[in-house]
C-alpha positions, -999 to 999 in steps of 0.1 A, spaced: 244 -426 779 261 -397 796 288 -391 770 306 -364 791 309 -389 820 320 -416 796 346 -393 781 360 -386 816 362 -423 823 379 -430 790 405 -403 797 413 -419 831 417 -453 814 440 -438 788 461 -421 815 465 -454 833 474 -472 800 499 -444 791 516 -448 825 511 -485 827 532 -516 822 556 -501 796 565 -473 820 600 -481 831 627 -458 844 641 -444 812 669 -420 804 648 -406 776 616 -387 784 583 -396 767 585 -365 745 621 -372 736 611 -408 727 583 -396 705 607 -372 686 634 -399 684 609 -424 670 597 -399 644 632 -389 633 641 -426 631 611 -431 607 616 -398 588 654 -392 586 664 -357 576 634 -340 590 636 -304 601 628 -289 635 599 -270 620 585 -302 607 588 -317 642 571 -287 657 542 -291 633 540 -329 637 538 -327 675 521 -294 678 549 -280 700 565 -247 700 599 -243 683 614 -236 717 601 -269 731 614 -288 701 648 -270 704 650 -282 741 641 -318 731 667 -317 703 693 -302 725 687 -330 751 688 -358 725 719 -343 709 736 -341 743 728 -378 748 743 -385 713 710 -399 700 707 -375 671 727 -350 651 717 -317 634 733 -308 602 730 -277 580 719 -276 544 750 -271 521 731 -246 500 711 -227 527 730 -228 560 699 -216 579 681 -248 571 688 -276 597 682 -313 592 678 -338 621 690 -374 619 693 -402 644 727 -416 653 733 -453 655 729 -454 693 697 -432 689 683 -457 664 691 -486 688 673 -468 717 643 -461 695 641 -497 683 646 -511 717 619 -489 733 595 -497 704 601 -535 710 595 -531 748 562 -513 742 551 -538 716 559 -567 739 540 -551 768 510 -544 746 512 -580 733 511 -593 768 481 -571 777 463 -583 745 471 -619 754 457 -614 788 425 -600 773 420 -632 753 416 -636 716 380 -624 713 384 -593 735 417 -584 720 402 -585 685 373 -564 697 396 -539 713 416 -535 681 384 -531 661 372 -504 684 405 -486 685 407 -486 647 371 -472 645 379 -445 672 411 -436 653 392 -431 621 365 -410 638 391 -389 656 409 -383 623 377 -372 607 370 -347 636 403 -329 631 
């Protein structure tokens, strides 16, 4: 097998899937949605934790946080002891947006898995789990 060619093919399929059925016109960018989802799951996180989590520069994280704050989807608050430390939390409307988007993506993926059929869907999940474990071990 030509693994280089297979990798290129896989990357193309992943690109299609990333921009596939769950790709609707959104007021929140993909990067903003990722940050919003993470902050929803890990309330009180810091910008530096977000930077490390997403492997983005502090400037890029600051831009994303500014945009989400302007949209009233999150708030930043200062530590009462160390005013230099900032915590990021999701607002009620930000939490609703994150929850709604997650549900849309899960529904779209469920529809795709259904279209694959039970056997192929189970095989796809098995392989994705295996690839995830392998990828984690290669880090």
